[in-house]
N, C-alpha and C positions, 0 to 999 in steps of 0.2 A: 539517499536516492542518487542513482547514477544520472548525471546531467551533462553529457558531452554535447557541446555546442556545435561540434563538427557536422552533426546531422541535424539540420534545421527543418522545422515543419514547413515553413513557407517555401523554401527552395525545392524540397523533395516533393511536396504535394503538387507543385506545378509541373513536375517532370514526368510527362505521360510516357516517355520512352523508358522509364525505369520504375515500373509499378512496385517492384519489390523494395526499392529504396524508399518509395513513398510510404509503403506499409511500415517499414522500420521507423521512419520519422514520426508517423502518426502514432505507432505503438509506443514509442519512447515518450512522446508528448503526453499521451494518455496515462502512462505509468507515473510520470512526474505529477500529473494532476490528481492522481489517486484513483483513476478509473481502471482498476487492475484487470477486471474481467475483459473489458473492451481492448485493453492493451495486449493481453495474451492472445486474443483472437487475431489481431493484426500481426503480432510477432510470430505466431505459429504458422500463419499463412506465408509470411516472408521467409520462414525457415523450411518451408515445405520442399518435398523432393523435386518439384518441377521449377523451382526458382533458383536464381543464381545471384548470390551476393557475396562480396568478399571484403577484405580490408576492414576499415572502421565500421562499415555497415554491418558486417557479420559479427564483429566483436560487440558492437552496441546491441544488436538483436539478441545475442546469446546472453550477455551480461544482464541486460534488462529483464530477459525472460527468467534468469536465475533469481533475480531479486523478487520478481512478481510471484514466482512459484513458491519461494520461501515465505513470502508474506501470506500466502494462502495455506501454508503448512504442507505443501506438496513436495516433500523432501526427495523422493525418488526421481521425480521428473526434473527437479532442480539439479540433482546430481548428474543426470544424463546430459542436460544442457551444459553444465560446468565442464564435463569431460570433453565436450566439443571445443572448449576454450583452450585446452592444453596445447594444441599445435600453434596457437597464437602467442603463447607466453614469451617466446624469444623474439617476437617482432619488435621493431623499433617504434618509438613515438607513441602516439595515441592508441594505436592498435594493441600493442603490448601492454600499455598501461591499463586499458579497459579490460583486457583479458585477466590481468592480475587482480584488478578490482573485483571482477566477478568471482574469481576463485577465492578471493578473500572473504566475500560475502558468504559463500558456502561454508568456508572454514569457521567463520564466526558463528554461524547458525548451528553448526554441529559441535561446538564447544572447543575447537582447536584454536584458541586465542593466539597462541604463539605463531602458528602458521599464518593465521589471518593477518596479524600485525606485519609479518614479513612481506606478504603480498601487497598490502596497502602501501607500505614504505617503498617497495619496488615500483609500484604504480607511480608514486610521486617522483621518483628519480627518472623515470622514462619520459615524463611530460616535458615537452619543450616550452609550452606555454602553461605555467602553473597558475592558471586562472582558478580561483576558488569555486566558480560556478561551472567550470569545465568538467572536473572530476573531483568530487569532494573526498579525497583520500584521507585528509587529516582528521576530520571528525570520526570516520570509521576506524582509523588507526588509534585515535585517542581512546575509544571505547574498548578496543582490543588490549591496549596497553594497561588499562585499569584492571581488566579481568585477569591479567597475569601478574598483578601486584605492582606495576610501575605507574603509580598514580601521578607522580610529578611529571613524568614524561607525557602522560596522557593529557594532563591539564595544559602543559606547554603547547602541545599540538592543537588543542581546541582553541586556545587563546590566539595562536598564530593564524589559524583559519579564520577566526572571527574578525581579527584585525584586517586581514586581506579582503574579506567579504565586505566589510564596512567601507574600505577604501574604494572597492570596485562598485559600490552602491548596488549590490546584488541581493535583493531581499530574501530570495529563497535560500541562498547560501548563508545569509545572516541568521535566518531561522534555524538552519542546521547547526550552525556554530553555537548559538545560544543554548539550544537543547543539549548539545554535547557538553558544553561547559557546565551546565546545571547538573549534569549527571556525574562528571568526573572530578570537579573541583570542590573539595569539602570546605574550602575557605570562603566560597562565594555564597550569595543568597540564592539558593536554587529556585525558590518560589518566584522571586522577582525576575530572575533570568527567564523562567518559563513564561511568566506573564508577558514579558517583553517579546519573547519568541512568538507567542500566540498573536500578539498585536501586529507584529511585522508581517506574518503570513496571512493575516485575516482577509486581505483583499486579493490574495493570489489563488489561482486554481491549484490548490495543494491539499486535497482532502485527507490523504493518508498522513502526511506530515502533521497536519493540524490535529488529527485524531491521536497521533503519538504524543504530541505536545500536551494535549488536553488530558490524556491518561496519566502522563507523568505528573502534571500539575495536580490532578485529583489525588494521586498517591501522596504527594507532598503535603497537600492541605489536610489530608486525613490524619497525618502525624501530629498536627497542631492540637487537635482535640476540641477546638472551638465549635460551637453549634453552627455559626454562620459559615465557617469553613467547611463543615460537613455537608451543609446544604449546597454550597457551591460545588463541592466535589461531586455530589450526586448529579447536579445539572450537567457538569462536564462529562461525566461518565455516560449519561443517557444520550447526549449528543454523539459521542464517539461510538456508542453501542449501535445506534441506528445505522451509521455509515459502515462500520466493519461487518455488521450482519448482512447488509445489502451486497457488499463486495466479497463476503465469505472469507474474511481474513482471520482465520481461526486462531492462530497464535496470539494476536492482539486481543481478539475477543475473549480468549481464555483469561488473559490478565485482567481485562475489564470485569469479567464475571467474578473473579476472585476478590477484586476491590468492592464490587457491589455486595458480595456476601459478607465482607467485613463491616459494611454499613448496615447490614440487616435488610437489604433490599433484594427483591427477586430479579433475576435476569429475564429479559424479554426474548422470546424465541426469534431467531433470525428467519428471514423469508424462506431460505432453503429448508430449515427445520420445520417450518409451518407446512410447506408443501409436502414434506415427507409424511405428514399425518393424514393427508388426503388420499383417497383411492384414485385410480386412473380416471374414472368417470367423473368424480367430484372435481378433480384438477382441471379436466377439460371444460366442464360446465362453468366452473368458477372463473376461468380465464375469459371465456366468451361473455359472461355476465359483466366482468370487470371492463371489458372492451366496449360495453354499452348495448349489447344485444338484449332484446326482450326475451322473456321466457318462451314465448311462442316462436320467435326467430331461432332461439337455441334448439328448441324441439324440432323445428323443421330442418335445421342444418344437420343435426345428429340423428334424425329419423327416430325420435322417441316421443312419448307423450308429454304434454305440458305438465301433467301431474308428476311424471318422473323427474322432470327438471326441478319442479318445486321441492320435491322430496330430497333430491341431492343437495339443493341449495340450503335447505334447512339444516342438513348435517354439516355443510361447510360453515355456515354461520356459527353453529355450536362449537365446532372444533377451533375456529379462529377467534372466538370470543367477541363476535360482532353481532349487530342486530339486523343489518340490512345490506343490500348490495353496494351501498355508498361507501362502506368500509373495506370493500374487497381489494381495490387497487393498492391501498396502503398496506394491507395485511399480506398481500402477495408480493410486495416489493416491485410493483409495476409502475 
């Protein structure tokens, strides 16, 4: 996760003279917290045609947008945002480093691990302040190095990041480092590293990182074959499944569903998939009912009969697998 401290939520949110900067700061903070849909709303507004941002704000907005779009499987939009980073690659300091980091994220997602590693290392060289919580280039580079067969280099990068993160007492960065080390270092105890990573980030607003760690941990537990480990893996996957479905993080959701299939467990439909099964009328009535309106109030607002509302709701309940309106909000992801 891109975490440049140069754009802080507190400072930017108070700056009424720079609304675009405030949007970048809030979008970045939401992305780190795992609120990907909300983050993209802020970032797209900040990058709109009528806004003016430059320097680290622009680099941060674009790189964070690339990361969020990739998390949702929106490759074409991520590529378009990454193209906007190209003019910033030759910039000095944090601006250039952030641009290289964003381009590296795209390269890694499209399978160009060699190019990705180059961008991440370049990002590290451009940083004046190599704070592990500023721009976590080492964990990203570690994963890229392993994909191109340089496991020793990858493990060294992960260990260097983790050591610096512990020294800085930066829990988010520690969680990233532990997860990376669990993946890239075959000599370590991956399961214990992931358990520690989960514990470190448990009290942080880091929903996406937590879901990634829990999915990795579930995969590791499934390899042990023990019944209790399988049960724990299922619990972890169900928790991650609920979050990624709500945020529509399709690549991670696909991995979770493959692991659930190996456990012989059915995947639960995401709210977006559930909504797709409803007609326009059913969707409108379901949302109003979930908001607390009575059948008569819904009928009055939509200018239909109460019986028509009841009929549509009965179909909604059947499609969602619920018995009453009390289950609507949860089923619709509201």
